[in-house]
Residue, then its C-alpha position, 0 to 999 in steps of 0.5 A: x531629100x536630105x534638106x527636107x529631112x534635116x531641116x529644123x523648121x517647117x519653112x525650111x522643110x516646105x522649101x526643100x520639098x518644093x525643090x524636090x518636086x521640081x527635080x523629081x516628082x515621083x520621089x516627091x510623091x513617094x516621100x509625101x505618102x510617109x508620115x512626116x513625123x517619122x523621118x523629118x526633123x521639123x515634125x519630131x517631138x522635143x521630149x527626147x532631146x535628140x536630133x538624130x533621124x537615122x539608126x546610128x545608135x542601133x548600128x553602133x550596138x550591132x557593131x559592138x556585138x558583132x563577134x557574138x551575134x552569130x552564135x547560138x542564143x544562149x551563148x550570144x546572150x551570155x556574151x552580150x551580158x559579159x560585154x555590158x558588165x565590163x562596159x558599165x564598170x569601165x564607164x563608172x570608173x572613168x566618169x568618177x575620175x573625169x574632170x568634165x562636168x558636161x559629157x565630152x560630145x556635148x562639151x565640144x558642141x557647146x564650144x562650137x556654138x560659142x564660136x558661131x555666136x560671134x556672128x549674132x547680134x542680140x537685142x533684149x525685148x524683155x526680161x529673159x526675152x531676146x531678139x537675135x539676128x544671125x545673117x538675114x534671119x531673126x530668131x526669138x530666144x526665151x531664156x526662161x523657157x529655154x527655147x529658140x525659134x530655130x528649134x535647135x535648143x528645143x530638140x537638143x537641150x543644148x543652147x544654140x548659137x543664137x541662145x549663146x549670144x543672148x546668154x553672154x549679153x545677159x552676162x551669164x554662162x552657157x554651161x548653166x543652160x545645158x540640160x541635166x541629161x548631159x551632165x555628170x550626175x545623170x551620166x553616173x545614174x545611167x551606168x549605176x546598175x551593176x551586172x552581177x557575175x553570172x555562173x556558167x552552165x555548171x551552176x544553172x538550176x535544172x528545171x522540170x520543163x522540156x529542153x529547148x532544142x536548137x533550130x535545124x540548120x540548112x546547108x543549101x550552100x557550100x562554103x562559109x557564110x558571108x558576114x560582111x556586107x557587099x559594097x556598092x558599085x560606087x562605094x569606096x572600100x574601107x582600108x584594112x587595119x594592117x594596110x599601109x596605104x591608109x592615110x591619116x587626115x587631120x580633123x583640124x586643118x583637113x590635111x593628110x599625114x598627121x593628127x590634130x594633136x600635132x597640127x601646127x594650125x591653131x586648134x578649133x574651139x571643140x578640138x582645143x577643149x578636147x585636148x584639155x580633157x573637156x574641162x569647160x571654160x567659164x570665162x566670158x568673151x572679150x567685149x566687141x568694140x562698137x563699129x565706127x562710123x565712116x565720118x569718125x573713121x576718116x576724121x584726123x586724130x586730135x592734136x595733143x594739148x600744147x605744152x605749158x609756156x616756159x618762164x624765162x625768169x625761172x628757166x635757169x634758176x636752179x643751180x647747175x654744175x659748171x660745165x668743164x669745156x675742153x680748152x682748145x684753140x680754134x673756131x669751134x672750141x671758142x665759139x662753144x665756150x663763148x656761147x656757154x659763157x654768155x648764158x652763164x653756164x661756164x663763167x669760170x672759163x677765162x677768154x682765150x688770149x689774143x681773141x676779143x670777147x666779141x667772137x672770132x674773126x676771119x683772121x683768127x681762123x687758120 
Protein backbone atom coordinates (compact mmCIF):
# COMPACT_ATOMS: atom_id res chain seq x y z
CA UNK A 1 0.00 0.00 0.00
CA UNK A 2 2.87 2.37 0.72
CA UNK A 3 4.30 1.84 -2.76
CA UNK A 4 0.97 2.83 -4.28
CA UNK A 5 0.57 5.87 -2.03
CA UNK A 6 4.09 7.23 -2.51
CA UNK A 7 4.44 6.52 -6.22
CA UNK A 8 5.08 9.62 -8.31
CA UNK A 9 3.68 8.29 -11.58
CA UNK A 10 0.50 6.50 -12.57
CA UNK A 11 2.48 3.59 -13.96
CA UNK A 12 4.14 2.96 -10.59
CA UNK A 13 0.76 3.24 -8.88
CA UNK A 14 -0.78 0.60 -11.16
CA UNK A 15 2.10 -1.81 -10.57
CA UNK A 16 1.84 -1.35 -6.80
CA UNK A 17 -1.93 -1.94 -6.83
CA UNK A 18 -1.52 -5.12 -8.86
CA UNK A 19 1.01 -6.39 -6.35
CA UNK A 20 -1.33 -5.51 -3.47
CA UNK A 21 -4.16 -7.42 -5.14
CA UNK A 22 -1.98 -10.53 -5.36
CA UNK A 23 -0.97 -10.31 -1.71
CA UNK A 24 -4.29 -9.32 -0.08
CA UNK A 25 -7.36 -8.87 -2.24
CA UNK A 26 -9.67 -7.60 0.59
CA UNK A 27 -7.28 -4.72 1.24
CA UNK A 28 -7.18 -3.96 -2.47
CA UNK A 29 -10.99 -3.85 -2.59
CA UNK A 30 -11.18 -1.56 0.45
CA UNK A 31 -8.49 0.79 -0.90
CA UNK A 32 -10.04 0.94 -4.37
CA UNK A 33 -13.22 2.44 -2.94
CA UNK A 34 -11.36 5.53 -1.68
CA UNK A 35 -10.84 8.32 -4.27
CA UNK A 36 -7.28 8.17 -5.54
CA UNK A 37 -6.63 11.91 -5.28
CA UNK A 38 -7.22 11.75 -1.51
CA UNK A 39 -4.34 9.42 -0.68
CA UNK A 40 -2.14 8.68 -3.74
CA UNK A 41 0.65 11.04 -4.69
CA UNK A 42 0.38 10.34 -8.41
CA UNK A 43 -3.17 11.81 -8.58
CA UNK A 44 -2.59 14.90 -6.45
CA UNK A 45 -2.64 18.44 -7.81
CA UNK A 46 0.65 20.18 -8.53
CA UNK A 47 -0.46 23.66 -7.42
CA UNK A 48 0.35 23.18 -3.73
CA UNK A 49 4.05 22.45 -4.40
CA UNK A 50 4.35 19.78 -1.73
CA UNK A 51 4.70 16.00 -1.76
CA UNK A 52 3.28 15.35 1.72
CA UNK A 53 0.50 12.78 1.86
CA UNK A 54 0.30 12.47 5.65
CA UNK A 55 -0.78 14.73 8.51
CA UNK A 56 2.69 15.57 9.82
CA UNK A 57 2.00 19.31 9.73
CA UNK A 58 -1.06 19.04 11.96
CA UNK A 59 0.72 16.62 14.28
CA UNK A 60 3.62 19.03 14.63
CA UNK A 61 1.32 21.90 15.55
CA UNK A 62 -0.58 19.64 17.92
CA UNK A 63 2.66 18.86 19.72
CA UNK A 64 3.53 22.56 19.77
CA UNK A 65 0.36 23.48 21.71
CA UNK A 66 0.34 20.38 23.88
CA UNK A 67 0.76 22.29 27.16
CA UNK A 68 -2.21 24.63 26.55
CA UNK A 69 -4.67 22.61 24.49
CA UNK A 70 -6.25 20.92 27.53
CA UNK A 71 -7.03 24.23 29.26
CA UNK A 72 -10.33 26.16 29.05
CA UNK A 73 -11.15 27.81 25.75
CA UNK A 74 -10.20 31.38 26.66
CA UNK A 75 -6.97 30.32 28.39
CA UNK A 76 -6.10 28.00 25.50
CA UNK A 77 -6.57 30.74 22.87
CA UNK A 78 -4.48 33.21 24.88
CA UNK A 79 -1.75 30.60 25.25
CA UNK A 80 -1.69 29.86 21.51
CA UNK A 81 -1.65 33.59 20.78
CA UNK A 82 1.39 34.11 23.00
CA UNK A 83 3.22 31.19 21.43
CA UNK A 84 2.64 32.47 17.90
CA UNK A 85 3.63 36.02 18.86
CA UNK A 86 7.01 34.84 20.16
CA UNK A 87 7.51 32.40 17.28
CA UNK A 88 6.84 34.91 14.52
CA UNK A 89 9.18 37.42 16.10
CA UNK A 90 11.95 34.82 16.40
CA UNK A 91 11.53 33.70 12.80
CA UNK A 92 11.73 37.27 11.48
CA UNK A 93 14.87 38.00 13.47
CA UNK A 94 16.51 34.70 12.57
CA UNK A 95 15.80 35.01 8.85
CA UNK A 96 17.17 38.56 8.76
CA UNK A 97 20.51 37.31 10.14
CA UNK A 98 20.61 34.07 8.13
CA UNK A 99 23.12 33.55 5.32
CA UNK A 100 20.97 31.24 3.24
CA UNK A 101 18.99 32.26 0.17
CA UNK A 102 16.88 29.07 0.05
CA UNK A 103 15.21 27.64 3.15
CA UNK A 104 17.46 25.15 4.99
CA UNK A 105 15.31 22.08 4.36
CA UNK A 106 15.10 22.60 0.61
CA UNK A 107 18.78 23.57 0.45
CA UNK A 108 19.71 20.16 1.82
CA UNK A 109 17.32 18.42 -0.55
CA UNK A 110 18.81 20.28 -3.51
CA UNK A 111 22.31 19.16 -2.51
CA UNK A 112 21.11 15.55 -2.50
CA UNK A 113 19.65 16.03 -5.97
CA UNK A 114 23.03 17.33 -7.13
CA UNK A 115 24.66 14.17 -5.82
CA UNK A 116 22.10 11.88 -7.46
CA UNK A 117 22.41 13.74 -10.78
CA UNK A 118 25.86 12.23 -11.32
CA UNK A 119 24.20 8.98 -12.40
CA UNK A 120 22.09 10.69 -15.09
CA UNK A 121 22.99 11.16 -18.75
CA UNK A 122 21.31 14.22 -20.32
CA UNK A 123 20.91 14.70 -24.07
CA UNK A 124 19.56 17.87 -25.61
CA UNK A 125 16.58 17.56 -27.96
CA UNK A 126 15.79 21.27 -28.42
CA UNK A 127 16.32 24.60 -26.71
CA UNK A 128 15.34 23.93 -23.09
CA UNK A 129 14.15 20.38 -23.87
CA UNK A 130 16.26 17.46 -22.65
CA UNK A 131 16.14 13.69 -22.59
CA UNK A 132 17.69 12.32 -19.41
CA UNK A 133 18.52 8.67 -18.85
CA UNK A 134 18.72 7.41 -15.29
CA UNK A 135 19.37 3.70 -15.02
CA UNK A 136 16.83 1.86 -17.14
CA UNK A 137 14.35 4.77 -17.19
CA UNK A 138 14.29 7.77 -19.52
CA UNK A 139 12.64 11.07 -18.59
CA UNK A 140 11.72 14.26 -20.41
CA UNK A 141 12.89 17.52 -18.80
CA UNK A 142 11.59 20.89 -19.92
CA UNK A 143 13.57 23.77 -18.43
CA UNK A 144 11.22 26.39 -19.87
CA UNK A 145 8.12 25.04 -18.11
CA UNK A 146 10.14 23.63 -15.18
CA UNK A 147 8.69 20.17 -15.41
CA UNK A 148 9.92 16.58 -15.57
CA UNK A 149 8.09 13.42 -16.57
CA UNK A 150 8.88 11.88 -13.17
CA UNK A 151 6.60 14.61 -11.63
CA UNK A 152 8.94 15.35 -8.74
CA UNK A 153 9.80 18.79 -10.04
CA UNK A 154 6.15 19.50 -10.82
CA UNK A 155 4.92 18.67 -7.32
CA UNK A 156 7.74 20.04 -5.14
CA UNK A 157 8.92 23.00 -7.28
CA UNK A 158 12.45 21.77 -6.56
CA UNK A 159 14.60 20.44 -9.44
CA UNK A 160 14.89 16.67 -9.33
CA UNK A 161 18.10 14.81 -10.12
CA UNK A 162 17.10 14.51 -13.79
CA UNK A 163 16.52 18.26 -14.03
CA UNK A 164 19.76 19.07 -12.21
CA UNK A 165 21.78 16.99 -14.67
CA UNK A 166 20.18 18.85 -17.61
CA UNK A 167 20.72 22.22 -15.89
CA UNK A 168 24.39 21.51 -15.37
CA UNK A 169 24.73 20.34 -18.97
CA UNK A 170 23.24 23.67 -20.07
CA UNK A 171 25.88 25.43 -17.90
CA UNK A 172 23.27 26.95 -15.58
CA UNK A 173 22.76 26.90 -11.80
CA UNK A 174 20.07 24.72 -10.14
CA UNK A 175 19.48 27.40 -7.48
CA UNK A 176 17.97 29.66 -10.15
CA UNK A 177 15.30 27.05 -10.91
CA UNK A 178 14.01 26.70 -7.33
CA UNK A 179 10.55 28.17 -6.79
CA UNK A 180 10.23 31.53 -5.05
CA UNK A 181 8.10 29.84 -2.39
CA UNK A 182 11.26 28.44 -0.81
CA UNK A 183 13.44 31.56 -0.90
CA UNK A 184 14.11 34.16 1.76
CA UNK A 185 11.77 36.95 0.49
CA UNK A 186 8.76 34.64 0.58
CA UNK A 187 9.89 33.27 3.94
CA UNK A 188 9.98 36.78 5.39
CA UNK A 189 6.58 37.62 3.93
CA UNK A 190 5.02 34.56 5.56
CA UNK A 191 6.18 35.75 9.01
CA UNK A 192 5.57 39.42 8.32
CA UNK A 193 2.27 39.73 10.28
CA UNK A 194 2.89 40.99 13.81
CA UNK A 195 0.85 39.73 16.76
CA UNK A 196 0.24 42.85 18.82
CA UNK A 197 0.49 42.51 22.60
CA UNK A 198 -2.90 41.57 24.00
CA UNK A 199 -4.04 42.65 27.49
CA UNK A 200 -5.27 40.11 29.98
CA UNK A 201 -8.76 39.94 31.44
CA UNK A 202 -8.38 43.17 33.40
CA UNK A 203 -8.25 45.08 30.10
CA UNK A 204 -11.10 43.34 28.32
CA UNK A 205 -14.16 45.34 27.29
CA UNK A 206 -17.37 44.41 29.03
CA UNK A 207 -20.23 43.70 26.62
CA UNK A 208 -23.98 43.56 27.10
CA UNK A 209 -24.25 39.97 25.94
CA UNK A 210 -24.71 37.09 28.30
CA UNK A 211 -21.64 35.41 29.69
CA UNK A 212 -20.75 32.06 28.19
CA UNK A 213 -20.68 29.47 30.91
CA UNK A 214 -18.15 26.65 30.74
CA UNK A 215 -19.45 23.17 29.97
CA UNK A 216 -20.13 20.80 32.78
CA UNK A 217 -17.51 18.23 33.68
CA UNK A 218 -18.33 14.60 34.30
CA UNK A 219 -16.16 12.83 36.85
CA UNK A 220 -17.19 9.34 35.84
CA UNK A 221 -13.68 7.99 36.29
CA UNK A 222 -11.39 8.29 39.23
CA UNK A 223 -7.84 9.42 38.92
CA UNK A 224 -6.04 11.68 36.52
CA UNK A 225 -7.07 11.86 32.88
CA UNK A 226 -4.73 10.05 30.51
CA UNK A 227 -2.90 12.40 28.14
CA UNK A 228 -0.28 10.15 26.58
CA UNK A 229 -1.19 7.79 23.78
CA UNK A 230 -0.97 4.10 24.46
CA UNK A 231 1.76 2.29 22.62
CA UNK A 232 1.02 -0.60 20.34
CA UNK A 233 1.96 -4.16 21.06
CA UNK A 234 5.04 -4.12 18.86
CA UNK A 235 5.81 -0.39 19.11
CA UNK A 236 9.15 0.47 20.70
CA UNK A 237 8.70 2.98 23.54
CA UNK A 238 10.46 6.29 23.15
CA UNK A 239 13.32 6.76 25.66
CA UNK A 240 12.80 9.39 28.30
CA UNK A 241 14.72 12.66 28.18
CA UNK A 242 16.48 11.94 31.47
CA UNK A 243 17.22 8.31 30.57
CA UNK A 244 20.88 7.31 30.30
CA UNK A 245 20.04 4.31 28.16
CA UNK A 246 19.36 6.43 25.08
CA UNK A 247 22.09 6.38 22.43
CA UNK A 248 22.91 8.92 19.77
CA UNK A 249 22.94 7.76 16.16
CA UNK A 250 25.07 9.61 13.63
CA UNK A 251 23.03 10.74 10.63
CA UNK A 252 26.14 10.53 8.43
CA UNK A 253 27.59 7.03 9.03
CA UNK A 254 24.53 5.58 10.87
CA UNK A 255 26.73 4.42 13.77
CA UNK A 256 25.85 5.02 17.40
CA UNK A 257 27.79 6.95 19.99
CA UNK A 258 28.43 10.28 18.25
CA UNK A 259 26.78 13.05 16.23
CA UNK A 260 27.45 13.92 12.61
CA UNK A 261 29.41 17.03 13.65
CA UNK A 262 32.16 14.84 15.15
CA UNK A 263 31.99 12.06 12.54
CA UNK A 264 35.28 11.03 10.93
CA UNK A 265 33.59 9.86 7.73
CA UNK A 266 33.35 12.49 4.96
CA UNK A 267 30.03 14.33 5.16
CA UNK A 268 27.15 13.76 2.81
CA UNK A 269 26.31 16.70 0.60
CA UNK A 270 23.24 17.70 2.64
CA UNK A 271 25.09 17.47 5.97
CA UNK A 272 28.08 19.37 4.61
CA UNK A 273 25.93 22.33 3.61
CA UNK A 274 24.10 22.14 6.94
CA UNK A 275 27.40 22.58 8.74
CA UNK A 276 28.10 25.53 6.44
CA UNK A 277 24.93 27.27 7.72
CA UNK A 278 23.07 26.36 4.49
CA UNK A 279 25.05 28.78 2.35
CA UNK A 280 24.43 27.58 -1.19
CA UNK A 281 27.39 26.64 -3.36
CA UNK A 282 26.99 27.80 -6.95
CA UNK A 283 30.16 26.14 -8.21
CA UNK A 284 29.83 24.04 -11.33
CA UNK A 285 30.70 20.34 -11.04
CA UNK A 286 33.94 19.04 -12.47
CA UNK A 287 33.61 17.73 -16.04
CA UNK A 288 33.37 13.96 -16.27
CA UNK A 289 35.95 12.45 -18.68
CA UNK A 290 34.44 10.51 -21.60
CA UNK A 291 34.47 6.74 -21.18
CA UNK A 292 37.43 5.12 -22.92
CA UNK A 293 36.83 2.29 -25.36
CA UNK A 294 38.27 -1.18 -24.87
CA UNK A 295 40.73 -0.75 -27.72
CA UNK A 296 42.12 2.48 -26.37
CA UNK A 297 42.25 1.09 -22.86
CA UNK A 298 44.47 -1.85 -23.92
CA UNK A 299 46.58 0.07 -26.43
CA UNK A 300 50.19 0.69 -25.33
CA UNK A 301 51.28 4.16 -24.45
CA UNK A 302 52.88 6.09 -27.33
CA UNK A 303 56.65 6.26 -27.30
CA UNK A 304 58.28 9.63 -26.68
CA UNK A 305 59.81 11.32 -29.75
CA UNK A 306 63.48 10.47 -30.34
CA UNK A 307 66.08 12.92 -29.15
CA UNK A 308 67.87 15.14 -31.64
CA UNK A 309 71.11 13.65 -32.97
CA UNK A 310 74.23 14.94 -31.34
CA UNK A 311 76.71 16.82 -33.56
CA UNK A 312 80.20 15.46 -32.84
CA UNK A 313 81.90 18.60 -34.17
CA UNK A 314 80.12 20.89 -31.71
CA UNK A 315 79.71 18.52 -28.81
CA UNK A 316 82.82 19.75 -27.07
CA UNK A 317 83.23 23.13 -28.71
CA UNK A 318 82.29 25.07 -25.57
CA UNK A 319 85.25 25.85 -23.28
CA UNK A 320 85.39 23.79 -20.13
CA UNK A 321 87.23 24.17 -16.90
CA UNK A 322 90.31 21.91 -16.78
CA UNK A 323 89.70 18.81 -14.71
CA UNK A 324 92.15 18.52 -11.84
CA UNK A 325 92.43 14.76 -11.55
CA UNK A 326 94.17 13.38 -8.45
CA UNK A 327 97.79 12.47 -9.26
CA UNK A 328 97.98 8.98 -7.84
CA UNK A 329 99.98 6.09 -9.14
CA UNK A 330 98.19 2.90 -9.92
CA UNK A 331 96.10 1.32 -12.58
CA UNK A 332 92.77 3.04 -11.97
CA UNK A 333 94.19 6.52 -11.44
CA UNK A 334 96.30 6.43 -14.57
CA UNK A 335 93.56 4.90 -16.70
CA UNK A 336 91.12 7.68 -15.71
CA UNK A 337 93.71 10.41 -16.32
CA UNK A 338 94.70 8.86 -19.65
CA UNK A 339 91.10 8.66 -20.80
CA UNK A 340 90.53 12.30 -19.94
CA UNK A 341 93.68 13.36 -21.72
CA UNK A 342 92.62 11.51 -24.86
CA UNK A 343 89.43 13.55 -25.19
CA UNK A 344 91.13 16.82 -24.32
CA UNK A 345 89.69 17.22 -20.82
CA UNK A 346 93.02 17.22 -18.92
CA UNK A 347 95.69 18.30 -21.32
CA UNK A 348 97.87 19.98 -18.64
CA UNK A 349 98.46 16.75 -16.68
CA UNK A 350 101.80 15.19 -17.80
CA UNK A 351 102.04 11.41 -18.11
CA UNK A 352 103.38 9.51 -15.13
CA UNK A 353 107.08 8.57 -15.53
CA UNK A 354 107.85 4.93 -16.17
CA UNK A 355 104.55 4.25 -17.93
CA UNK A 356 104.09 4.45 -21.67
CA UNK A 357 101.38 6.56 -23.22
CA UNK A 358 99.79 3.48 -24.70
CA UNK A 359 98.33 2.61 -21.36
CA UNK A 360 99.18 0.41 -18.45
CA UNK A 361 100.63 -3.04 -18.86
CA UNK A 362 100.53 -6.10 -16.69
CA UNK A 363 103.97 -5.33 -15.26
CA UNK A 364 102.82 -1.91 -14.04
CA UNK A 365 100.12 -3.34 -11.79
CA UNK A 366 101.70 -4.39 -8.46
